[in-house]
N, C-alpha and C positions, 0 to 999 in steps of 0.2 A: 257792748262795744260793737260798732258798725264794722263792716268789712273795710279793710284798708289795703291799698296796693303799695308794695315796697319794691324798690328798684335798686339794683347794684350794677355798676358799670366798671369795667376794667379795661385799661388801655395797655397794649403790649407793644413796646417799641421794637421795631425790626432792625434798628441800627443803621438803616440807609435812608434816613429822613422820611421813613414811612412808619406807620403804626397800624395795628389792628385793634378794633374796638369790639368789645363783647359786652352786651348789656342784656340783663334778664329781669323780668318783672314777675312778681308773685302776689297772690292775694292772701291776706291774713284774716281769718274769720273770727267771729265772736267766740271767746273762750280759749282761743289759741294763744300761746305764749309768743309775743311779738319778737322778743330777743332770740328765742329758739328759731323762729321762722327766718329772721335776718341771718343768723349763723348758717342755716341750711342753704339759703340762697347764695351767700358769699362763698361757701365751700363748693357749691355746684359750679359757679362761675370760675372760681380759681382752678378747679380741676380741669375744666374745659380749656382755659387759657393755657395751662401747662401742656395739654395735649396739642394745641395749636403750636406752641413754642417748640415742642419736641419734633413735630412734623417739619417745621421751618428749619430747624437745626439739621435734621436728617437730609432734607433736600439740599441745603447748602453744603453739607459734607459730601454728598454725591457729586455735586457740581465741582467742588474743589478737587476731588479725586480724579474726575475726568480731565480737568485742566492740568493737574500734575502729570497724568499719563501722557497728555499731548506734549507737555514741555519736555518730559523725558525722551520722547520720540524725536523731538526737534534737536535736542542735545546730541542724541545718538547720530542723527543724520549730519549734524555739523561736525562731529568728531570724525566721521567717515570721510566727509569732504575735505577736512583739514589733512587727514592722513593721505588722501589721494593727491592733494596739492603739494604736500611735503615731499612725496616720492617723485613728483614731476619737476621739482625745483632744481635748477642748474646754477652753477657758478656763472656769473656774468662774464662775457668775453670782453676783456679790456680793450681789444683792438676794434671792437664794434660799438664804442660809446658814441652816441650822437653828440654833435657840437654845432654851434652856429658858425657856418662857413664865412660869414661877413666879418668876423673879428679874428684878431690874431694876437698872441701874447708877445710883448716886447720886454726888453730888459727893464724898462721903467715900471712894468707891472709886477716885477718880482721884488719882494722886500729885500732890504740890505741883509747881508750875511748869508745869502744862499748862493 
């Protein structure tokens, strides 16, 4: 048997409309079992793609932890601001309610029964 080249390609979907492609070629020489060579090649590519996937997941996890920490900080700041605003809140002064000086209420503006 002549030397043959075998190729195995694996596509890993990153989940954000992107994908990583990993392709490897190997040569099978005379007297070598082609099925065994194909299996070795596939195992090698699959092992590598799992390593890539693992690194991607770890990187995404780190990014999510960072975002979570930032959100917790924003929530804490918002709660502190709310507390400050709540302490400053006063009851409105009913004698100081703005009105439009160009209008006045008449008896016709008041519903019957009042």
